[in-house]
N, C-alpha and C positions, 0 to 999 in steps of 0.2 A: 211360699204359701200355697195351701191346698185348693183355695177359692179360685185362683187363676186357672189351676188345672182343670177345674170342672167345666169350664166353658170350652176349652180346647178338647176334652174328653167327649164332651156331648157330640161335638161336630165329628169326632172320630167315630163315636158310636154310630152316628146317622149313616155315615160312609160304609162303615162295617157291615152294618145291618144289610145292606145291598149285595154283601159278599158270601152270604150264607149258602154253603154248598149242600146239595143232596148227599147222604152218606154213600159211600162206595161199597160194594160187595167185595170182601176179601176172602170169605170162605162161602162155600155153598150151604144154603140154609138146610137145616137137618129137619126132617119130620119126626117130631116128638110127640107121642101120644099119652095123655093122662089117663092113667088107669087107678083102679083101687088096689093098692098095695095091702095084701093080707099078710101078716107075720113076716114082714120084711127083714132084712139084715142090716147090719151097720158095718161100716169099714172105719178104723180109727188107726191112728199111727203119728209118727213124728217125721219132720225133716231136720236133720242135725248136720252140723259142720264138722269136718274132719281135717286135721292137719293145721300148720300154721295160719294165723289171719292174715289176709293181704292188707298192706297199709293203703288207706283210702283217705287222701286229704280232703280236707274242708274245702269248699270253693269261696273265692273272695265275694263279700256282699258289697257290690258296687253302685247300688242305687237305692234310695229312700231309706237310709240306716235308722231313722227314728221309728219307721213302721216296721221295717224288716229285720231289724237287729236291736231290739229294745234293751236287750242286756249286753251290749256291745262285745259280742263274740268275735266280730270282724269277719267270720266265714259262717257258711251255712253246711250242714250236714246234707249231702245229696241223698241220703236214705236207701242207698241201693243193696246194702248188705247189713241187716241187723241180726246180730247172734247174741242170744241170752247167755246167763252165766254158766248154764249147763249144755250149752252148744246148740240149743235150739234155734233154728233159721226162721224168722218171722216173715210175713208177706211173700210166702210161696203159694202159688194157686195149685190146688190139687183137684183133678177132676177125672170122671169116668169117660173114656172114649167112646163115641159113637153108641151110646145107649139110645135105645129106640122107644122105650115106654117106661111108665113109672109115676112117681107120685107128682102132684101139682107144684108149680114154683113157690118156692119159700126162701129165696135168697134174702139175706139179712138186709133190713131198711138202712142201716146206717152206711152200708157200701154203696147205696144208691144215691146218696146225697153228698155233693163236693163242696167244700168250703175252702176258700182262699185266705188263710189267716197267717199274719207275720209272714207274708211272702213264702208260704209253703202250701202244698195242697194236703188237705185233710179228708178222707183218708188217703194213703199214698197209693194203695190198691183198691181199684172200684169193681164192683161186680153187679151187672144190671141185666135183667132178662131181656132176650131179644124181643123186639117189638115193644117196649115198654120206655119210659121216660127216665132220663138222668136230670136230677134237679141240681142246680149249681147257683152259687151266690159267693159274693166276696165280702168278708168283715173287714177289709183293709182300706183306708181313706187314701187310695191311689189308683191309678189305672191299672188293670190287669186285662189281659186279652188272651183267653184260653185257645190255644192252636192245636187243633185236635186232627191227627192222621192216622191212616190205617182204615179199620173196618168202619169207622165213622169219620167224616171230614167235616169240620166245623170251624169257623173263626169268630169267636164270641167275646165281644168287649163288656167289660164290667166297670163302668166309670163311676159308679155310685155304690156305696156300701150297702149290703143287706138286700139287695135288689135279685130275687130270685128267678132264674131263667130254666126253663125245661126244654129238652130237645129229646124226641123220639130216637131211639138206638135200634134201627131196622136190621142190620146184618149181623150174624154171628161173627165173632173174631176179636182181634185185639187192637185197640187204639192207643196211641201215645200222646200224652198231653204235655205241652209246654207253654211258656208264657212269651208272648211277643211284646209284652210292655216293658222289656229291658230288664226283667228279673229272670236272668239267664240260668239260674241254678235250678228253678222251680221244675219239678217233673213228676210225672204219675203214670200209671198204666190202667187202662180200662178193659175188663173182659166183658164182653157181650155174649151172654150165656144161652144156648139154645135149649138147655134142659137144667133142672135144678140141682144136679149132682156136681156142684162145685163148691170148694171151700178155701178159706185164706188162712194159712197158718198164724197162730197167736204168737205172743213174746216168747212162749216155750217152744215154739216149732210144732205145736200139736194141731191135728186137723180131725174132723169126723164127718163122714156122709152117713145119713140115716134113711130108713125106708128104703132100702135097695132091694128090689126084687131078686129072688134067689137066682143064680146063673154065674157065668164066667166072664170077666171083663178085663179090659187093659185100663189101668189107672196111671194117669200121667201127673208128675210133679213139674210145674213150670216156674222157673225164676228169671226175673227180668235182666240179670247180670249186673256185675259191679264195676266193670273196669271202664274207664274213661280212654276210649280209643283215639280221639282227637278232639279238636275244637273246629267249629264252623262259624262262618260269619252270618249274621242275621241283623234285621233293622229293628230297633226301638221304634215303635208305632208313634209314639209321644213326642220324642226328641228328633225322630228321623236320623239318627246317627247309627252307623254300624257298629255292632257289638259282636263279641264272640262269647259262644256258648259251648258246653261240653257235648260231645257225642259218644253215647255209650256202646259198648260191645254188645254183641247179639245176645237174646235170650237163651238160657240153657234148659233143656227138657230131659227127664229121666222117665222110663216107662216100666211097669211090672205088670204081671199077670195076677189077677185074684179070683178066687172062688168065693162066692157068698152063699151061705145056706139059710134056708128059712129060720129066722129068729136068731141066727147066729151073729157073732162079732168076729170079723176078720181083721187081723193086724198087717198093716203095711208100714214099713219104715224105709226112708229114703237118706241117704248120705250125699252131702254136697262137699265139693273140695275145689281147690284151684286146678287140679289134674283134669 
């Protein structure tokens, strides 16, 4: 029954509230100057997959099947590699490296709000401006605990559905999100961005950066990686039992140079593969 869980979850929440940690700096803060961009250029392109698709097995759903698996699939998609019918790779982060000035922050609002729904993170890739808030909630009637490591370090319990929690993301970099509530397949990545020239590829692998000042840049495509490297032991904070969760291979990055002309459109395409 869910009601008994709430009492225990409330106690866990009270204890966990004492454990909130100050975010740690993993990358030096970049000084970015907002200017009026007149006749800025655009960079657009795709990230596509090349070669045979790797076999990526689903992960067993071992807890709260009525909430986490309402359609009785028995396994969860880890969402680490999503390739569309035309080979486009979704959820790749594309950004300009070391740009010092340009337009004001305009990162998409939906990627600044995290929901925990049917024991998965929505969206899977988050994009939040540095020194601004990430808002989080759980739509599930079970305990989730977001364990965040990397550029931001928090341990945030969500014992009650639809309770919104905000935390300020101070330091630019990448943070990994996992659930310490026993839902070991849950995973997401958070980019804390020092400037607005970041994009996440859509289901077709497309991206676009707009209002880019004319100049030469290095553009980076970052993918979280799709291989399960091993398993590691962790504790389910509710049952206090040791469980196994997947550990993924390191992220992959690709870099190219791009020249942006005033009012122009520069095309940049990336290709990902197992090699």
